[in-house]
C-alpha positions in Angstrom: -312.4 -149.1 -62.4 -308.9 -148.9 -61.1 -307.9 -146.3 -63.7 -310.9 -144.1 -62.8 -310.0 -144.3 -59.1 -306.4 -143.5 -59.9 -307.3 -140.4 -61.9 -309.5 -139.1 -59.1 -306.8 -139.7 -56.5 -304.2 -137.8 -58.7 -306.7 -134.9 -59.1 -307.0 -134.6 -55.3 -303.3 -134.8 -54.8 -302.7 -132.0 -57.4 -305.1 -129.7 -55.6 -303.3 -130.3 -52.3 -299.9 -129.7 -53.9 -301.2 -126.5 -55.5 -302.4 -125.3 -52.1 -299.0 -126.0 -50.6 -297.3 -124.1 -53.4 -299.5 -121.1 -52.9 -298.6 -121.0 -49.2 -294.9 -120.9 -50.2 -295.6 -117.9 -52.5 -297.5 -116.1 -49.8 -294.7 -116.7 -47.3 -292.2 -115.2 -49.8 -294.3 -112.0 -50.1 -294.9 -111.8 -46.3 -291.2 -111.1 -45.9 -291.8 -107.8 -47.7 -295.4 -106.9 -47.1 -296.6 -108.3 -43.8 -296.9 -104.9 -42.2 -297.6 -102.8 -45.3 -300.6 -101.8 -47.3 -300.3 -103.2 -50.8 -301.6 -102.6 -54.4 -301.8 -105.6 -56.6 -302.8 -106.3 -60.2 -304.1 -109.8 -61.0 -304.1 -110.7 -64.7 -306.0 -114.0 -65.1 -308.2 -113.9 -62.0 -310.0 -117.2 -62.9 -312.1 -118.1 -59.9 -310.6 -115.5 -57.6 -307.9 -117.8 -56.1 -305.2 -115.1 -56.0 -307.6 -112.4 -54.9 -308.6 -114.7 -52.0 -305.0 -115.4 -51.1 -303.9 -111.8 -51.1 -307.1 -110.6 -49.4 -306.7 -113.1 -46.6 -302.9 -112.6 -46.0 -302.2 -108.9 -46.7 -303.5 -105.5 -45.9 -305.0 -104.7 -49.3 -305.3 -101.1 -50.4 -306.4 -102.1 -54.0 -306.6 -105.1 -56.2 -307.3 -104.6 -59.9 -308.3 -108.0 -61.3 -308.7 -109.0 -65.0 -310.8 -112.0 -66.2 -311.6 -112.2 -69.9 -313.9 -115.3 -69.7 -317.3 -113.7 -69.3 -318.7 -116.7 -67.4 -316.0 -116.6 -64.8 -316.1 -112.8 -64.7 -319.9 -112.9 -63.9 -319.3 -115.5 -61.2 -316.7 -113.3 -59.6 -319.1 -110.3 -59.7 -321.7 -112.3 -57.8 -319.3 -112.9 -54.9 -320.4 -110.3 -52.4 -317.0 -110.2 -50.8 -315.6 -108.7 -54.0 -318.2 -106.0 -54.0 -316.1 -103.3 -52.3 -314.0 -100.3 -53.2 -310.7 -102.3 -52.6 -311.3 -104.8 -55.4 -312.1 -103.9 -59.0 -313.0 -106.6 -61.5 -312.5 -106.0 -65.3 -313.7 -108.2 -68.1 -310.7 -107.7 -70.4 -307.7 -109.5 -71.6 -304.3 -107.8 -71.3 -301.8 -107.7 -74.0 -299.5 -105.6 -76.2 -302.1 -103.2 -77.5 -305.8 -102.6 -78.0 -307.3 -105.3 -80.2 -309.9 -108.1 -80.4 -308.8 -111.7 -79.9 -310.5 -115.1 -79.6 -310.2 -116.8 -76.3 -310.1 -120.6 -76.6 -312.2 -121.8 -73.6 -311.6 -125.3 -72.4 -313.6 -127.4 -70.0 -310.7 -127.0 -67.6 -311.2 -123.3 -67.5 -307.8 -122.6 -66.0 -306.2 -123.8 -69.3 -308.2 -121.4 -71.5 -305.8 -119.5 -73.8 -305.6 -116.8 -76.5 -303.1 -119.0 -78.3 -303.7 -122.0 -80.6 -303.6 -125.4 -79.0 -301.3 -128.2 -80.2 -303.8 -131.1 -80.4 -301.0 -133.5 -81.2 -298.9 -132.9 -78.1 -298.6 -135.7 -75.6 -299.5 -133.2 -72.8 -302.8 -132.3 -74.5 -303.7 -135.9 -75.1 -303.1 -136.8 -71.4 -305.0 -133.7 -70.2 -307.9 -134.4 -72.6 -308.2 -138.0 -71.3 -308.3 -136.9 -67.6 -310.5 -133.8 -67.9 -313.1 -135.4 -70.1 -313.4 -138.3 -67.8 -313.8 -136.1 -64.7 -316.3 -133.8 -66.4 -318.2 -136.4 -68.4 -317.7 -134.3 -71.6 -316.5 -135.7 -74.9 -314.0 -132.9 -75.7 -311.6 -130.7 -73.7 -312.3 -127.7 -76.0 -315.6 -126.0 -75.2 -315.9 -122.8 -77.3 -314.4 -119.5 -78.5 -315.2 -116.1 -77.1 -314.3 -112.7 -78.6 -312.3 -110.6 -76.1 -311.2 -107.0 -75.9 -307.5 -106.7 -75.2 -306.0 -103.7 -73.5 -302.4 -102.8 -72.6 -301.4 -102.7 -68.9 -299.8 -99.3 -69.5 -303.1 -97.9 -70.6 -304.8 -99.3 -67.5 -302.1 -97.8 -65.3 -302.6 -94.4 -67.0 -306.4 -94.4 -66.8 -306.4 -95.5 -63.2 -303.6 -93.1 -62.2 -301.6 -95.9 -60.6 -298.4 -94.7 -59.1 -297.1 -98.0 -57.8 -297.8 -101.7 -58.0 -296.5 -103.9 -55.3 -297.3 -107.2 -56.9 -298.2 -107.8 -60.6 -299.4 -111.4 -61.0 -299.8 -112.9 -64.5 -301.3 -116.3 -65.2 -302.5 -116.2 -68.8 -301.7 -119.6 -70.3 -299.0 -118.7 -72.7 -299.8 -115.0 -73.1 -297.5 -113.7 -70.4 -294.9 -112.2 -72.7 -297.7 -110.3 -74.6 -298.8 -108.8 -71.2 -295.2 -107.7 -70.4 -294.7 -106.2 -73.8 -297.7 -104.0 -73.1 -295.8 -102.3 -70.3 -293.9 -99.1 -71.2 -290.4 -98.7 -69.7 -291.4 -96.0 -67.3 -294.3 -98.1 -66.0 -292.0 -101.0 -65.3 -290.4 -98.7 -62.7 -293.7 -98.6 -60.8 -293.7 -102.3 -60.2 -292.0 -104.0 -57.2 -292.6 -107.7 -58.0 -293.8 -109.6 -61.0 -295.2 -113.0 -60.2 -296.0 -115.3 -63.2 -296.4 -118.8 -64.4 -294.6 -120.4 -67.3 -295.4 -123.7 -69.1 -292.7 -125.8 -70.6 -295.1 -128.4 -72.1 -296.0 -128.2 -75.8 -299.8 -128.0 -75.5 -300.0 -124.3 -76.2 -298.3 -122.6 -79.1 -296.9 -119.6 -77.3 -294.5 -118.4 -80.0 -291.9 -117.5 -77.3 -289.7 -119.2 -74.7 -288.9 -118.5 -71.1 -285.6 -116.8 -72.2 -287.6 -114.2 -74.0 -289.4 -113.3 -70.8 -286.2 -113.4 -68.8 -284.4 -111.0 -71.3 -287.2 -108.5 -71.2 -287.3 -108.4 -67.4 -283.6 -108.1 -67.1 -283.6 -105.3 -69.6 -286.1 -103.5 -67.3 -283.9 -104.0 -64.2 -285.7 -107.0 -62.8 -284.0 -110.0 -61.1 -285.3 -113.5 -60.5 -285.8 -114.0 -56.8 -287.9 -117.2 -56.5 -288.7 -120.2 -58.6 -291.2 -123.0 -57.8 -291.9 -126.1 -59.7 -295.6 -127.1 -60.1 -295.9 -130.8 -59.4 -297.3 -133.1 -62.0 -296.9 -130.5 -64.7 -294.1 -129.0 -66.8 -294.7 -125.6 -65.3 -292.9 -123.2 -62.9 -293.9 -120.2 -61.0 -291.4 -117.3 -60.9 -291.1 -114.1 -58.9 -288.9 -111.2 -60.2 -288.0 -108.2 -58.1 -287.4 -104.6 -59.4 -283.8 -103.7 -58.6 -284.1 -100.0 -59.4 
């Protein structure tokens, strides 16, 4: 009984800490965009958390949001506040090129990933114990879903996007793939890249943070902000275009 109560308390604390972290991120961007109209791309929209944050705190000209999980995408579509010309929702994954990939959907939908999962990792075992208890399910893994992947440069071309003030990427170990799908001339259109990186071993990413850092430096981006996510081996980063 004590263990169950402890897990519930930790879950509440994590949510409160995440909210505090998001406020810090918003305060960072307010220094640049508080009086400006912005265009943002949200890759990994999930339940619309970033859309809500941006929509509430900034003067939004356009948000292009990608959510590959069809269940979550349909829930976003049903939200009437997203049914306007300033927010476009797309049911695609974003990667290096056009292809089909399987999305591993977990009960904790925020952890769903295109990559394979290391079932033997300590982090997975801990997460499995907590999430299955809270959900009442027997397994953390739920199902697989076939997803169409597009490159961000193709989206930029098709939508005739001339500038992106904030590119947010939260794709559970697929961030480098997203960045590799941006052509050099399209990097120049982006002011800030805001992304999450996991240092735990639950997801087999096939790359390290240094790979992302090298790619961004090569394209004239500089790290401007780093924020640790409490209770997890994860950080949020913001890079600025120095061109």
